[in-house]
N, CA, C, O and the ligand as a Tripos MOL2 file, in Angstrom:
@<TRIPOS>MOLECULE
protein
  273   271    69     0     0
PROTEIN
NO_CHARGES

@<TRIPOS>ATOM
      1 N        -134.2030  200.7210  146.3390 N.3       1 MET1
      2 CA       -134.1310  202.1970  146.3770 C.3       1 MET1
      3 C        -135.4170  202.7550  146.9700 C.2       1 MET1
      4 O        -136.5010  202.5590  146.4210 O.2       1 MET1
      5 N        -135.2910  203.4340  148.0670 N.am      2 ASN2
      6 CA       -136.4870  204.0230  148.6470 C.3       2 ASN2
      7 C        -136.4000  205.5380  148.6310 C.2       2 ASN2
      8 O        -135.3630  206.1030  148.2860 O.2       2 ASN2
      9 N        -137.4680  206.1820  148.9980 N.am      3 SER3
     10 CA       -137.5240  207.6360  148.8760 C.3       3 SER3
     11 C        -136.6030  208.3250  149.8700 C.2       3 SER3
     12 O        -136.0500  209.3830  149.5660 O.2       3 SER3
     13 N        -136.4300  207.7510  151.0410 N.am      4 SER4
     14 CA       -135.5460  208.3910  152.0150 C.3       4 SER4
     15 C        -134.1180  208.3990  151.5210 C.2       4 SER4
     16 O        -133.3730  209.3450  151.7760 O.2       4 SER4
     17 N        -133.7320  207.3590  150.8200 N.am      5 LEU5
     18 CA       -132.3990  207.3250  150.2330 C.3       5 LEU5
     19 C        -132.2520  208.4140  149.1890 C.2       5 LEU5
     20 O        -131.2320  209.1020  149.1460 O.2       5 LEU5
     21 N        -133.2540  208.5740  148.3550 N.am      6 ASN6
     22 CA       -133.2140  209.6200  147.3460 C.3       6 ASN6
     23 C        -133.1530  210.9920  147.9820 C.2       6 ASN6
     24 O        -132.4050  211.8580  147.5280 O.2       6 ASN6
     25 N        -133.9190  211.1960  149.0100 N.am      7 ASN7
     26 CA       -133.9010  212.4890  149.6880 C.3       7 ASN7
     27 C        -132.5390  212.7570  150.2950 C.2       7 ASN7
     28 O        -132.0340  213.8780  150.2260 O.2       7 ASN7
     29 N        -131.9560  211.7590  150.8740 N.am      8 LEU8
     30 CA       -130.6390  211.9130  151.4690 C.3       8 LEU8
     31 C        -129.6200  212.2850  150.4080 C.2       8 LEU8
     32 O        -128.8360  213.2160  150.5930 O.2       8 LEU8
     33 N        -129.6290  211.5700  149.3110 N.am      9 ALA9
     34 CA       -128.6680  211.8320  148.2410 C.3       9 ALA9
     35 C        -128.8600  213.2280  147.6860 C.2       9 ALA9
     36 O        -127.8840  213.9170  147.3880 O.2       9 ALA9
     37 N        -130.0810  213.6470  147.5440 N.am     10 ARG10
     38 CA       -130.3300  214.9790  147.0050 C.3      10 ARG10
     39 C        -129.9030  216.0560  147.9780 C.2      10 ARG10
     40 O        -129.5470  217.1620  147.5700 O.2      10 ARG10
     41 N        -129.9360  215.7460  149.2420 N.am     11 SER11
     42 CA       -129.4840  216.7470  150.2110 C.3      11 SER11
     43 C        -127.9710  216.8880  150.1570 C.2      11 SER11
     44 O        -127.4310  217.9350  150.5160 O.2      11 SER11
     45 N        -127.2840  215.8450  149.7110 N.am     12 VAL12
     46 CA       -125.8340  215.9090  149.5870 C.3      12 VAL12
     47 C        -125.4590  216.6320  148.3030 C.2      12 VAL12
     48 O        -124.6510  217.5610  148.3160 O.2      12 VAL12
     49 N        -126.0380  216.2090  147.2160 N.am     13 MET13
     50 CA       -125.8020  216.8590  145.9290 C.3      13 MET13
     51 C        -126.9500  216.5360  144.9990 C.2      13 MET13
     52 O        -127.5990  215.4990  145.1370 O.2      13 MET13
     53 N        -127.2010  217.4120  144.0620 N.am     14 PRO14
     54 CA       -128.3630  217.2090  143.1990 C.3      14 PRO14
     55 C        -128.1530  216.0990  142.1970 C.2      14 PRO14
     56 O        -127.5910  216.3240  141.1240 O.2      14 PRO14
     57 N        -128.5950  214.9130  142.5340 N.am     15 LEU15
     58 CA       -128.4880  213.7670  141.6360 C.3      15 LEU15
     59 C        -129.8780  213.2780  141.2740 C.2      15 LEU15
     60 O        -130.7830  213.2320  142.1070 O.2      15 LEU15
     61 N        -130.0190  212.9220  140.0390 N.am     16 THR16
     62 CA       -131.2950  212.3640  139.6110 C.3      16 THR16
     63 C        -131.1410  210.9460  139.0790 C.2      16 THR16
     64 O        -132.0970  210.1710  139.0560 O.2      16 THR16
     65 N        -129.9280  210.6180  138.6550 N.am     17 ASP17
     66 CA       -129.6950  209.2830  138.1210 C.3      17 ASP17
     67 C        -129.6060  208.2750  139.2660 C.2      17 ASP17
     68 O        -128.7310  208.4020  140.1220 O.2      17 ASP17
     69 N        -130.4800  207.2910  139.3000 N.am     18 PRO18
     70 CA       -130.4600  206.3070  140.3910 C.3      18 PRO18
     71 C        -129.1230  205.6050  140.5280 C.2      18 PRO18
     72 O        -128.7270  205.2510  141.6390 O.2      18 PRO18
     73 N        -128.4240  205.3970  139.4360 N.am     19 ALA19
     74 CA       -127.1150  204.7530  139.5080 C.3      19 ALA19
     75 C        -126.1310  205.6290  140.2720 C.2      19 ALA19
     76 O        -125.3440  205.1350  141.0790 O.2      19 ALA19
     77 N        -126.1800  206.9280  140.0110 N.am     20 GLN20
     78 CA       -125.2910  207.8470  140.7290 C.3      20 GLN20
     79 C        -125.6830  207.9450  142.1930 C.2      20 GLN20
     80 O        -124.8320  208.0340  143.0780 O.2      20 GLN20
     81 N        -126.9680  207.9270  142.4270 N.am     21 VAL21
     82 CA       -127.4380  207.9380  143.8180 C.3      21 VAL21
     83 C        -126.8800  206.7380  144.5610 C.2      21 VAL21
     84 O        -126.4490  206.8500  145.7090 O.2      21 VAL21
     85 N        -126.8910  205.5960  143.9030 N.am     22 GLN22
     86 CA       -126.3780  204.3760  144.5210 C.3      22 GLN22
     87 C        -124.8940  204.5010  144.8280 C.2      22 GLN22
     88 O        -124.4280  204.0310  145.8660 O.2      22 GLN22
     89 N        -124.1530  205.1320  143.9280 N.am     23 ILE23
     90 CA       -122.7200  205.3210  144.1430 C.3      23 ILE23
     91 C        -122.4710  206.2030  145.3570 C.2      23 ILE23
     92 O        -121.6300  205.8980  146.2030 O.2      23 ILE23
     93 N        -123.2100  207.2930  145.4260 N.am     24 VAL24
     94 CA       -123.0700  208.1890  146.5760 C.3      24 VAL24
     95 C        -123.4220  207.4620  147.8670 C.2      24 VAL24
     96 O        -122.7400  207.5860  148.8840 O.2      24 VAL24
     97 N        -124.4990  206.7070  147.7950 N.am     25 TYR25
     98 CA       -124.9430  205.9520  148.9580 C.3      25 TYR25
     99 C        -123.8300  205.0210  149.4420 C.2      25 TYR25
    100 O        -123.5340  204.9500  150.6350 O.2      25 TYR25
    101 N        -123.2260  204.3170  148.4990 N.am     26 ASN26
    102 CA       -122.1600  203.3910  148.8690 C.3      26 ASN26
    103 C        -120.9750  204.1260  149.4710 C.2      26 ASN26
    104 O        -120.3500  203.6370  150.4120 O.2      26 ASN26
    105 N        -120.6640  205.2960  148.9350 N.am     27 ARG27
    106 CA       -119.5110  206.0240  149.4580 C.3      27 ARG27
    107 C        -119.7740  206.5540  150.8520 C.2      27 ARG27
    108 O        -118.8760  206.6120  151.6910 O.2      27 ARG27
    109 N        -121.0000  206.9360  151.0840 N.am     28 VAL28
    110 CA       -121.3140  207.5020  152.3930 C.3      28 VAL28
    111 C        -121.4320  206.4160  153.4510 C.2      28 VAL28
    112 O        -121.0110  206.6040  154.5920 O.2      28 VAL28
    113 N        -122.0020  205.2840  153.0720 N.am     29 PHE29
    114 CA       -122.3410  204.2880  154.0810 C.3      29 PHE29
    115 C        -121.4200  203.0770  154.0880 C.2      29 PHE29
    116 O        -121.5270  202.2210  154.9660 O.2      29 PHE29
    117 N        -120.5170  203.0000  153.1180 N.am     30 ALA30
    118 CA       -119.5830  201.8830  153.1290 C.3      30 ALA30
    119 C        -118.4790  202.1870  154.1320 C.2      30 ALA30
    120 O        -117.4210  202.7030  153.7730 O.2      30 ALA30
    121 N        -118.7330  201.8670  155.3590 N.am     31 LYS31
    122 CA       -117.7870  202.1590  156.4340 C.3      31 LYS31
    123 C        -117.5920  200.9130  157.2790 C.2      31 LYS31
    124 O        -118.3880  199.9750  157.2380 O.2      31 LYS31
    125 N        -116.5370  200.9300  158.0260 N.am     32 LYS32
    126 CA       -116.3520  199.9160  159.0460 C.3      32 LYS32
    127 C        -116.4050  200.5950  160.4100 C.2      32 LYS32
    128 O        -115.9700  201.7340  160.5760 O.2      32 LYS32
    129 N        -116.9410  199.8760  161.3650 N.am     33 VAL33
    130 CA       -117.0590  200.4020  162.7170 C.3      33 VAL33
    131 C        -116.1640  199.5900  163.6430 C.2      33 VAL33
    132 O        -116.1700  198.3600  163.6220 O.2      33 VAL33
    133 N        -115.4050  200.2990  164.4460 N.am     34 CYS34
    134 CA       -114.5280  199.6220  165.3960 C.3      34 CYS34
    135 C        -115.3430  199.0210  166.5320 C.2      34 CYS34
    136 O        -116.1800  199.6960  167.1310 O.2      34 CYS34
    137 N        -115.0940  197.7570  166.8220 N.am     35 ARG35
    138 CA       -115.8080  197.1250  167.9320 C.3      35 ARG35
    139 C        -115.2480  197.5720  169.2780 C.2      35 ARG35
    140 O        -115.9090  197.4220  170.3060 O.2      35 ARG35
    141 N        -114.0640  198.1060  169.2780 N.am     36 GLU36
    142 CA       -113.4400  198.5110  170.5370 C.3      36 GLU36
    143 C        -113.9130  199.8910  170.9650 C.2      36 GLU36
    144 O        -114.3540  200.0800  172.0990 O.2      36 GLU36
    145 N        -113.8190  200.8580  170.0510 N.am     37 CYS37
    146 CA       -114.1190  202.2320  170.4430 C.3      37 CYS37
    147 C        -115.2750  202.8370  169.6600 C.2      37 CYS37
    148 O        -115.7240  203.9400  169.9720 O.2      37 CYS37
    149 N        -115.7610  202.1250  168.6420 N.am     38 GLY38
    150 CA       -116.9260  202.5990  167.9170 C.3      38 GLY38
    151 C        -116.6300  203.6320  166.8510 C.2      38 GLY38
    152 O        -117.5520  204.2010  166.2670 O.2      38 GLY38
    153 N        -115.3670  203.8800  166.5900 N.am     39 ALA39
    154 CA       -115.0020  204.8680  165.5850 C.3      39 ALA39
    155 C        -115.3320  204.3630  164.1890 C.2      39 ALA39
    156 O        -115.2470  203.1680  163.9030 O.2      39 ALA39
    157 N        -115.7060  205.2950  163.3340 N.am     40 LEU40
    158 CA       -115.9380  204.9460  161.9410 C.3      40 LEU40
    159 C        -114.6210  204.9580  161.1880 C.2      40 LEU40
    160 O        -113.7960  205.8560  161.3540 O.2      40 LEU40
    161 N        -114.4450  203.9570  160.3680 N.am     41 ASN41
    162 CA       -113.2440  203.8660  159.5610 C.3      41 ASN41
    163 C        -113.6190  203.6470  158.1070 C.2      41 ASN41
    164 O        -114.7450  203.2540  157.7990 O.2      41 ASN41
    165 N        -112.6890  203.8980  157.2320 N.am     42 SER42
    166 CA       -112.8930  203.6190  155.8220 C.3      42 SER42
    167 C        -113.2160  202.1530  155.6130 C.2      42 SER42
    168 O        -112.7750  201.2930  156.3750 O.2      42 SER42
    169 N        -113.9960  201.8710  154.5650 N.am     43 ILE43
    170 CA       -114.3490  200.4840  154.2740 C.3      43 ILE43
    171 C        -113.0990  199.6700  153.9790 C.2      43 ILE43
    172 O        -113.0840  198.4500  154.1470 O.2      43 ILE43
    173 N        -112.0670  200.3450  153.5450 N.am     44 ARG44
    174 CA       -110.8180  199.6450  153.2190 C.3      44 ARG44
    175 C        -109.8540  199.6020  154.3940 C.2      44 ARG44
    176 O        -108.7630  199.0410  154.2860 O.2      44 ARG44
    177 N        -110.2480  200.1860  155.5010 N.am     45 ALA45
    178 CA       -109.3670  200.2130  156.6550 C.3      45 ALA45
    179 C        -109.1230  198.8050  157.1740 C.2      45 ALA45
    180 O        -110.0320  197.9760  157.1900 O.2      45 ALA45
    181 N        -107.9100  198.5420  157.5920 N.am     46 VAL46
    182 CA       -107.5690  197.2450  158.1720 C.3      46 VAL46
    183 C        -107.6570  197.3250  159.6870 C.2      46 VAL46
    184 O        -108.0670  196.3810  160.3620 O.2      46 VAL46
    185 N        -107.2540  198.4930  160.1990 N.am     47 LYS47
    186 CA       -107.3350  198.6780  161.6420 C.3      47 LYS47
    187 C        -107.9090  200.0410  161.9590 C.2      47 LYS47
    188 O        -107.9370  200.9360  161.1140 O.2      47 LYS47
    189 N        -108.3670  200.1830  163.1940 N.am     48 CYS48
    190 CA       -109.0430  201.4040  163.6090 C.3      48 CYS48
    191 C        -108.0840  202.5900  163.6100 C.2      48 CYS48
    192 O        -106.9450  202.4910  164.0650 O.2      48 CYS48
    193 N        -108.5750  203.7170  163.0880 N.am     49 ARG49
    194 CA       -107.7220  204.8930  163.0500 C.3      49 ARG49
    195 C        -107.6330  205.5720  164.4090 C.2      49 ARG49
    196 O        -106.7600  206.4130  164.6250 O.2      49 ARG49
    197 N        -108.5070  205.2240  165.3060 N.am     50 ARG50
    198 CA       -108.4720  205.8640  166.6300 C.3      50 ARG50
    199 C        -107.6910  205.0310  167.6430 C.2      50 ARG50
    200 O        -106.7830  205.5340  168.3040 O.2      50 ARG50
    201 N        -108.0540  203.7490  167.7580 N.am     51 CYS51
    202 CA       -107.4240  202.9250  168.7960 C.3      51 CYS51
    203 C        -106.5290  201.8440  168.1940 C.2      51 CYS51
    204 O        -105.9130  201.0650  168.9210 O.2      51 CYS51
    205 N        -106.4610  201.8010  166.8610 N.am     52 HIS52
    206 CA       -105.5860  200.8720  166.1520 C.3      52 HIS52
    207 C        -105.9320  199.4120  166.3970 C.2      52 HIS52
    208 O        -105.0930  198.5280  166.2250 O.2      52 HIS52
    209 N        -107.1630  199.1710  166.7950 N.am     53 SER53
    210 CA       -107.6160  197.7930  166.9300 C.3      53 SER53
    211 C        -107.9030  197.2010  165.5580 C.2      53 SER53
    212 O        -108.2900  197.9180  164.6360 O.2      53 SER53
    213 N        -107.7160  195.9180  165.4260 N.am     54 TYR54
    214 CA       -108.0650  195.2330  164.1910 C.3      54 TYR54
    215 C        -109.4810  194.6800  164.2580 C.2      54 TYR54
    216 O        -109.9410  194.0210  163.3260 O.2      54 TYR54
    217 N        -110.1500  194.9420  165.3320 N.am     55 ASN55
    218 CA       -111.4820  194.3990  165.5550 C.3      55 ASN55
    219 C        -112.5310  195.3140  164.9220 C.2      55 ASN55
    220 O        -113.2340  196.0490  165.6150 O.2      55 ASN55
    221 N        -112.6210  195.2560  163.6000 N.am     56 LEU56
    222 CA       -113.5700  196.0880  162.8690 C.3      56 LEU56
    223 C        -114.7070  195.2480  162.3160 C.2      56 LEU56
    224 O        -114.5410  194.0720  161.9930 O.2      56 LEU56
    225 N        -115.8550  195.8790  162.2170 N.am     57 ARG57
    226 CA       -116.9780  195.2170  161.5460 C.3      57 ARG57
    227 C        -117.5320  196.1590  160.4960 C.2      57 ARG57
    228 O        -117.4600  197.3770  160.6590 O.2      57 ARG57
    229 N        -118.0860  195.6130  159.4160 N.am     58 PRO58
    230 CA       -118.7050  196.4700  158.4100 C.3      58 PRO58
    231 C        -119.9730  197.1140  158.9600 C.2      58 PRO58
    232 O        -120.7620  196.4750  159.6570 O.2      58 PRO58
    233 N        -120.1490  198.3820  158.6340 N.am     59 LYS59
    234 CA       -121.3610  199.0610  159.0630 C.3      59 LYS59
    235 C        -122.5220  198.5810  158.2250 C.2      59 LYS59
    236 O        -122.4040  198.4240  157.0100 O.2      59 LYS59
    237 N        -123.6330  198.3530  158.8720 N.am     60 LYS60
    238 CA       -124.8130  197.9090  158.1460 C.3      60 LYS60
    239 C        -125.2980  199.0040  157.2150 C.2      60 LYS60
    240 O        -125.2980  200.1870  157.5560 O.2      60 LYS60
    241 N        -125.7050  198.5840  156.0500 N.am     61 LYS61
    242 CA       -126.1890  199.5550  155.0740 C.3      61 LYS61
    243 C        -127.6610  199.8300  155.3150 C.2      61 LYS61
    244 O        -128.5370  199.1850  154.7380 O.2      61 LYS61
    245 N        -127.9060  200.7730  156.1540 N.am     62 GLU62
    246 CA       -129.2980  201.1550  156.3880 C.3      62 GLU62
    247 C        -129.3360  202.5830  156.8900 C.2      62 GLU62
    248 O        -128.3890  203.0710  157.5070 O.2      62 GLU62
    249 N        -130.4060  203.2160  156.6250 N.am     63 ILE63
    250 CA       -130.5880  204.6040  157.0910 C.3      63 ILE63
    251 C        -131.6410  204.5770  158.1780 C.2      63 ILE63
    252 O        -132.6370  205.2970  158.1050 O.2      63 ILE63
    253 N        -131.4290  203.7700  159.1600 N.am     64 ALA64
    254 CA       -132.5020  203.5170  160.1080 C.3      64 ALA64
    255 C        -132.4910  204.5090  161.2530 C.2      64 ALA64
    256 O        -131.5450  204.5510  162.0390 O.2      64 ALA64
    257 N        -133.5070  205.2780  161.3430 N.am     65 SER65
    258 CA       -133.8990  206.0100  162.5440 C.3      65 SER65
    259 C        -132.7530  206.6570  163.2950 C.2      65 SER65
    260 O        -132.7160  206.6230  164.5250 O.2      65 SER65
    261 N        -131.8200  207.2440  162.5700 N.am     66 LYS66
    262 CA       -130.7740  207.9690  163.2820 C.3      66 LYS66
    263 C        -131.2450  209.3600  163.6670 C.2      66 LYS66
    264 O        -130.9080  209.8780  164.7310 O.2      66 LYS66
    265 N        -132.0260  209.9490  162.7830 N.am     67 LYS67
    266 CA       -132.5580  211.2680  163.0920 C.3      67 LYS67
    267 C        -133.8490  211.1430  163.8980 C.2      67 LYS67
    268 O        -134.4690  210.0820  163.9630 O.2      67 LYS67
    269 N        -134.2270  212.2510  164.4990 N.am     68 SER68
    270 CA       -135.4580  212.3600  165.2860 C.3      68 SER68
    271 C        -135.5250  211.3310  166.3960 C.2      68 SER68
    272 O        -136.5010  211.2950  167.1460 O.2      68 SER68
    273 ZN       -111.1750  201.7650  167.6260 Zn       69 ZN69
@<TRIPOS>BOND
     1     1     2 1
     2     2     3 1
     3     3     4 2
     4     3     5 am
     5     5     6 1
     6     6     7 1
     7     7     8 2
     8     7     9 am
     9     9    10 1
    10    10    11 1
    11    11    12 2
    12    11    13 am
    13    13    14 1
    14    14    15 1
    15    15    16 2
    16    15    17 am
    17    17    18 1
    18    18    19 1
    19    19    20 2
    20    19    21 am
    21    21    22 1
    22    22    23 1
    23    23    24 2
    24    23    25 am
    25    25    26 1
    26    26    27 1
    27    27    28 2
    28    27    29 am
    29    29    30 1
    30    30    31 1
    31    31    32 2
    32    31    33 am
    33    33    34 1
    34    34    35 1
    35    35    36 2
    36    35    37 am
    37    37    38 1
    38    38    39 1
    39    39    40 2
    40    39    41 am
    41    41    42 1
    42    42    43 1
    43    43    44 2
    44    43    45 am
    45    45    46 1
    46    46    47 1
    47    47    48 2
    48    47    49 am
    49    49    50 1
    50    50    51 1
    51    51    52 2
    52    51    53 am
    53    53    54 1
    54    54    55 1
    55    55    56 2
    56    55    57 am
    57    57    58 1
    58    58    59 1
    59    59    60 2
    60    59    61 am
    61    61    62 1
    62    62    63 1
    63    63    64 2
    64    63    65 am
    65    65    66 1
    66    66    67 1
    67    67    68 2
    68    67    69 am
    69    69    70 1
    70    70    71 1
    71    71    72 2
    72    71    73 am
    73    73    74 1
    74    74    75 1
    75    75    76 2
    76    75    77 am
    77    77    78 1
    78    78    79 1
    79    79    80 2
    80    79    81 am
    81    81    82 1
    82    82    83 1
    83    83    84 2
    84    83    85 am
    85    85    86 1
    86    86    87 1
    87    87    88 2
    88    87    89 am
    89    89    90 1
    90    90    91 1
    91    91    92 2
    92    91    93 am
    93    93    94 1
    94    94    95 1
    95    95    96 2
    96    95    97 am
    97    97    98 1
    98    98    99 1
    99    99   100 2
   100    99   101 am
   101   101   102 1
   102   102   103 1
   103   103   104 2
   104   103   105 am
   105   105   106 1
   106   106   107 1
   107   107   108 2
   108   107   109 am
   109   109   110 1
   110   110   111 1
   111   111   112 2
   112   111   113 am
   113   113   114 1
   114   114   115 1
   115   115   116 2
   116   115   117 am
   117   117   118 1
   118   118   119 1
   119   119   120 2
   120   119   121 am
   121   121   122 1
   122   122   123 1
   123   123   124 2
   124   123   125 am
   125   125   126 1
   126   126   127 1
   127   127   128 2
   128   127   129 am
   129   129   130 1
   130   130   131 1
   131   131   132 2
   132   131   133 am
   133   133   134 1
   134   134   135 1
   135   135   136 2
   136   135   137 am
   137   137   138 1
   138   138   139 1
   139   139   140 2
   140   139   141 am
   141   141   142 1
   142   142   143 1
   143   143   144 2
   144   143   145 am
   145   145   146 1
   146   146   147 1
   147   147   148 2
   148   147   149 am
   149   149   150 1
   150   150   151 1
   151   151   152 2
   152   151   153 am
   153   153   154 1
   154   154   155 1
   155   155   156 2
   156   155   157 am
   157   157   158 1
   158   158   159 1
   159   159   160 2
   160   159   161 am
   161   161   162 1
   162   162   163 1
   163   163   164 2
   164   163   165 am
   165   165   166 1
   166   166   167 1
   167   167   168 2
   168   167   169 am
   169   169   170 1
   170   170   171 1
   171   171   172 2
   172   171   173 am
   173   173   174 1
   174   174   175 1
   175   175   176 2
   176   175   177 am
   177   177   178 1
   178   178   179 1
   179   179   180 2
   180   179   181 am
   181   181   182 1
   182   182   183 1
   183   183   184 2
   184   183   185 am
   185   185   186 1
   186   186   187 1
   187   187   188 2
   188   187   189 am
   189   189   190 1
   190   190   191 1
   191   191   192 2
   192   191   193 am
   193   193   194 1
   194   194   195 1
   195   195   196 2
   196   195   197 am
   197   197   198 1
   198   198   199 1
   199   199   200 2
   200   199   201 am
   201   201   202 1
   202   202   203 1
   203   203   204 2
   204   203   205 am
   205   205   206 1
   206   206   207 1
   207   207   208 2
   208   207   209 am
   209   209   210 1
   210   210   211 1
   211   211   212 2
   212   211   213 am
   213   213   214 1
   214   214   215 1
   215   215   216 2
   216   215   217 am
   217   217   218 1
   218   218   219 1
   219   219   220 2
   220   219   221 am
   221   221   222 1
   222   222   223 1
   223   223   224 2
   224   223   225 am
   225   225   226 1
   226   226   227 1
   227   227   228 2
   228   227   229 am
   229   229   230 1
   230   230   231 1
   231   231   232 2
   232   231   233 am
   233   233   234 1
   234   234   235 1
   235   235   236 2
   236   235   237 am
   237   237   238 1
   238   238   239 1
   239   239   240 2
   240   239   241 am
   241   241   242 1
   242   242   243 1
   243   243   244 2
   244   243   245 am
   245   245   246 1
   246   246   247 1
   247   247   248 2
   248   247   249 am
   249   249   250 1
   250   250   251 1
   251   251   252 2
   252   251   253 am
   253   253   254 1
   254   254   255 1
   255   255   256 2
   256   255   257 am
   257   257   258 1
   258   258   259 1
   259   259   260 2
   260   259   261 am
   261   261   262 1
   262   262   263 1
   263   263   264 2
   264   263   265 am
   265   265   266 1
   266   266   267 1
   267   267   268 2
   268   267   269 am
   269   269   270 1
   270   270   271 1
   271   271   272 2
@<TRIPOS>SUBSTRUCTURE
     1 MET1         2 RESIDUE 1 A MET
     2 ASN2         6 RESIDUE 1 A ASN
     3 SER3        10 RESIDUE 1 A SER
     4 SER4        14 RESIDUE 1 A SER
     5 LEU5        18 RESIDUE 1 A LEU
     6 ASN6        22 RESIDUE 1 A ASN
     7 ASN7        26 RESIDUE 1 A ASN
     8 LEU8        30 RESIDUE 1 A LEU
     9 ALA9        34 RESIDUE 1 A ALA
    10 ARG10       38 RESIDUE 1 A ARG
    11 SER11       42 RESIDUE 1 A SER
    12 VAL12       46 RESIDUE 1 A VAL
    13 MET13       50 RESIDUE 1 A MET
    14 PRO14       54 RESIDUE 1 A PRO
    15 LEU15       58 RESIDUE 1 A LEU
    16 THR16       62 RESIDUE 1 A THR
    17 ASP17       66 RESIDUE 1 A ASP
    18 PRO18       70 RESIDUE 1 A PRO
    19 ALA19       74 RESIDUE 1 A ALA
    20 GLN20       78 RESIDUE 1 A GLN
    21 VAL21       82 RESIDUE 1 A VAL
    22 GLN22       86 RESIDUE 1 A GLN
    23 ILE23       90 RESIDUE 1 A ILE
    24 VAL24       94 RESIDUE 1 A VAL
    25 TYR25       98 RESIDUE 1 A TYR
    26 ASN26      102 RESIDUE 1 A ASN
    27 ARG27      106 RESIDUE 1 A ARG
    28 VAL28      110 RESIDUE 1 A VAL
    29 PHE29      114 RESIDUE 1 A PHE
    30 ALA30      118 RESIDUE 1 A ALA
    31 LYS31      122 RESIDUE 1 A LYS
    32 LYS32      126 RESIDUE 1 A LYS
    33 VAL33      130 RESIDUE 1 A VAL
    34 CYS34      134 RESIDUE 1 A CYS
    35 ARG35      138 RESIDUE 1 A ARG
    36 GLU36      142 RESIDUE 1 A GLU
    37 CYS37      146 RESIDUE 1 A CYS
    38 GLY38      150 RESIDUE 1 A GLY
    39 ALA39      154 RESIDUE 1 A ALA
    40 LEU40      158 RESIDUE 1 A LEU
    41 ASN41      162 RESIDUE 1 A ASN
    42 SER42      166 RESIDUE 1 A SER
    43 ILE43      170 RESIDUE 1 A ILE
    44 ARG44      174 RESIDUE 1 A ARG
    45 ALA45      178 RESIDUE 1 A ALA
    46 VAL46      182 RESIDUE 1 A VAL
    47 LYS47      186 RESIDUE 1 A LYS
    48 CYS48      190 RESIDUE 1 A CYS
    49 ARG49      194 RESIDUE 1 A ARG
    50 ARG50      198 RESIDUE 1 A ARG
    51 CYS51      202 RESIDUE 1 A CYS
    52 HIS52      206 RESIDUE 1 A HIS
    53 SER53      210 RESIDUE 1 A SER
    54 TYR54      214 RESIDUE 1 A TYR
    55 ASN55      218 RESIDUE 1 A ASN
    56 LEU56      222 RESIDUE 1 A LEU
    57 ARG57      226 RESIDUE 1 A ARG
    58 PRO58      230 RESIDUE 1 A PRO
    59 LYS59      234 RESIDUE 1 A LYS
    60 LYS60      238 RESIDUE 1 A LYS
    61 LYS61      242 RESIDUE 1 A LYS
    62 GLU62      246 RESIDUE 1 A GLU
    63 ILE63      250 RESIDUE 1 A ILE
    64 ALA64      254 RESIDUE 1 A ALA
    65 SER65      258 RESIDUE 1 A SER
    66 LYS66      262 RESIDUE 1 A LYS
    67 LYS67      266 RESIDUE 1 A LYS
    68 SER68      270 RESIDUE 1 A SER
    69 ZN69       273 GROUP 0 **** ****
């Protein structure tokens, strides 16, 4: 648990319990990314909702340098 994660969670909703923060984090970042078109899909998705490809990969759990 790092501070950027806490800041992110607090920007979504006011959470102070680290366990709840972790839950929110998992819900936000537990995604699959289509290798064909790059669309984000639910972690439970079997195929891409945009191009219907089955070529999905799990999104890495990191908050790395997307902003700025
Ligand atoms: Zn796709």
